[in-house]
N, C-alpha and C positions, 0 to 999 in steps of 0.2 A: 338294842339289836346287840349282836354279839359279830365278831371279824373273827374268823380262824384262819389261820393258814392256811393251803393245801398243798404239800408236797409234790414234786414228779420224781421218780423214779426209772432207770432202765434194769428192772430184774430182781433191784435189790429192795424194793418195798418193805419185804417180811424182814429182812434184816437189820434195817433201819430203823421199825417202831420196834421191834426187840431190843434195840440198844439202847433206841428212848424210853423207851421204858421202864428199864432199868438206872438209866441215868437221870431222868426226871421225876424218878419217885412215881410214874403215871402208871394208868391200868390201859392195855388196849380192851376196847367196847366190842370192835369188830374187825377181823380180817378176811376179807370175803376174793376167795381166788376166781378168775374166770371160767373155773370148771362148775363151779357152784350157779352160774347163772340160769337159771330156765331155758329151757331147748330157744324157746322164739326168739330170745335174746342172743342166746349164742350164734343163731341162724343171722342175725344183722352185723358178726361181726365176726368174718371167717379167717382162718387163720391167725387165730391169737392164742399165742402159748396159753394152756390153760390151770397153768401152775402161776402164772404171771396174778399179782395183785390186781383186783377191780376196784378195790376201796378198804382204805384204813382208819379207824378212827381210834384216836389216842386219847384221855381226858389225863387233866393234871390240874387236882384241883378241881374248879368250877373254870377252867379254860378246856380245848381243846384244840388237836392237832391233826388233819385229816392228810391223805395221801392215797398215791397209786402209782401202778408201774406203767409209763405212758408205753405208747408201740415201740417195738424196738429199733433201738437208734434216731429217737425222736428226739426234737432239741430241747436241752432241760430250759425253765424260766429261766428271766436274768433280772436283774436290776431291783431282786431284794435281798434282806435278811431277816431270820426270823430274829425278833428281840426278847430276850430274855431278861426282868430285874428281880432281883432278890434283895432283902431286908440284910443279910448278913453276909458278910465279905467271905468268909470260908466257906460257906454254901457256894457260891461266887466261883469262885476259886475252885471249888471240889467240881461242878457243872463244867467250867471251862478247860478244867485238864482232862477230863472224860472227854470231850467233845473235841478236843482236839489230837486226841491220840489217834495216827495215822492219817491227818487231815493235813491241812495248812493255817500255820497263825499270819494273821495280817500285821494285828499290834496287840503286842504281850499281854497278858493281863496284869496291869498295877493300876497307881492309886493317878486322878487325873483332877483338872479343875474341876469341875460337875461331878465327880464318882470318889469314893474310897478304894471303888475295883470295877474294873471295865478294858474288855478286849473283844479283840474280830477275829473270826478264823472260818475257814470250809470245812467242814467234815469231811471224813470217810468216803462218803455219800455225795461230796459236790456240794451239800445244803448250807448257805453261807448262816453265822450266825454271830448275835451282837449279845453278851453277857456286859450287866452294868448292876452296881448296888448302889441303893437309895443312902443317900446323906445320911448320917443321924441327926434327928429333930434338935 
């Protein structure tokens, strides 16, 4: 089994996934708009902005993050964080700092009793992240 986070946005999915692609060193595998839907599917969703993202898929190594633009003004999911774990503290810090740009840091990236580098933030797109680094063996 594989478990992948599926993120919801309010019109910013494409910008967020392009940012994550660069920041995380991933590759956008798909970025489908409502405009690309077949006519019979569009008929079931009248009034949806055709430029909003219906489905996005970002591969990062053998992992994936997926997402879409929800209905305008829709509720964003709560009670979760996307957790990233790095072997290198310098790489963890680099990603943390990039994700934090324009966002809100809740726990600055620092050494903890369980990790040589850990921090928590919400990025500028409203997605919560936890960045963790593995202890040396």
